[in-house]
N, C-alpha and C positions, 0 to 999 in steps of 0.2 A: 411607535418602537416594540412598545410592547404587542403588536398583530404581528410586526414583522418576527421579531422572536419566535413568537408561536409558530408559526409558519412556517419558519425554520428547523425550529424543532419536531416539528409534525413532518418534516420531509427526511431529517435523519434520524429520528426514532426506528425506523429501519435495519440503517446501522448497528444497533447496540442486537437487536434480534435474538430471536432464542431456536434452539439448534434442537431437529429430531435426527441428527444424522448421529453415527458413530463417534465418538474423540477424535479429534486433529490432533496429529501428534506433529511436534515440532523438532527442531535441532536441538540434542541436548543442552546446549550453552555459547553464545557467544563473546567472541573477545568485544564489547562493549565499545570501547573509545575505536577501534579498527574497522566497526559497524558502522560507524560515523563517517559525513560528509555525504557528496552527491550522488544521486541512486539518477539512472533514466529510467523512466517507464517507457522499458519496450511494448510489452501488452497488459493486454489487464480486461477482465470482464467488471466496469466502470462501473462507478456510482452516478448520479444523475446530474452531477456537478461536474465531470471529467469526460461525459459521453462523449464529447466532438475536441478532445483535445488534441496538441501538438506539439513535441518539444516538450513533453512532460518531463520535468526534475522532480526528486523531493528531493531535500540537503535535512542531516540533520545536523545537530548540534547535541551535546552532552551539556546538561545545565550545572550548576553549582549543586544546588536540591538532589540530584540522582534522576530529574526528569528531561529531557530530548523536548527540543526547540524544534517543530517540524515544519520547513520552511515548503511550501508545493505551489510551483509554480508552470503555467502552463499557455501557449498561446490558443484559444480560443476559435473551433470551425475553422481552420485554415494555419498554416507554416508562420505566413506571419497577421495573424488576426489579433485580435485584443488577446492583451497580457494579464490573466487573471493573477491572482496572490491570496494564498491560504497559509494562514499561521495558527500552526494547532500544537498543542504540548501530548506527548505522549509519556505515558508510566511504563516501567519497566517492574513487571513480577520481579519480587526480591526471592522468590525462592526459583523462579524457573525465567533467567534472563530473556529465552527468545517469544518471551508471552509479555504482550504490552498491551498496552488501555491508550486510544488514541481518544483526544479531547477538543472538540470542535469550540466550544463553549461548553461551561457550567451549566446542568449536572449531566451533561449526557459524554458517554466516554464509548468509543468503539472496539469491539475486539480484534485485534490484528496480530498474525502469528508466524514466525518465522519457522518454513516449514520446509526451506532446503535453503542452503547457502555453502558455493563449493569453497576450497580447503583456500581460495588466494584472494576470497571476500571479494569477486569481481561479478557474481551473481547470484542473485537472489530468488526464492517465491513468497511471498506473501500472502497468507488467507485467513481465511476465519471458518468459525467451525460450524458458521451456519450454510457457505457453499454457496454464497450469496454473489460477491466480488474475491477479486485475485487480482497478485499485480505480478509479473514478470520484471525484473529489475535487471539492472549493470551499470557498471561504473563507465559502461560507453553505451551512444547511442543506438551502435550494432551489436549483436550477435550474430555467432559462426550461426548458419542454419542449423547444424545438426544438435548446437547446445539447445537454441529455440524447439526443437522439436522434443528435445528429450526431456524440458521442462514442461513443453504441452500435456508429455505423454502421465507425468509425473502426476499434473493436476486432472486428469483425468484420474489415474487411478486413485485418489483419495478424497474422490467423490464430486467432483466439479464437470457440468454439462460445456464438456471445450468448444461446442459451435457457438459459444457465445463469446469467445475469448475475440479480444481488438487489439491490431497491431494499431502501434501510436509511432504516428507519422514523427521522423527527425530530421531539421534542413537545415538547424544553424550550427 
């Protein structure tokens, strides 16, 4: 068990990362209860865990202590591939609630920044200061192409290499 945790920690340490990029601006504030619920991952620069994900969904539930339970599910390698599920905990920054730390397990915490959120709380972009991973998410499994293009251009403008973005297939 110890070796498994050490191996997993070694793989996840890049998630914590340091950044040589300029500061990453977040949205000024979010309505946390309104942000809760299911978000479909439309596209991403994936972590190794979600590299071949299909039907990816992040579901957020506000805990009594102010933390957020994150339930991340997807089918691996195909639309009907094996279901993978990861339960994480997110901690909301008290001074800037669009800045989170997501913890897959203690003591690892990864930066999670809400850098774009439309007024209707239907589309969002989650980024990291190190510009290594990014997620385009929506309340539905598909979005208009113009919206997708707008978010990709925005991601490019904040310093990401958008050639690495992968669309996440949804079929269920």
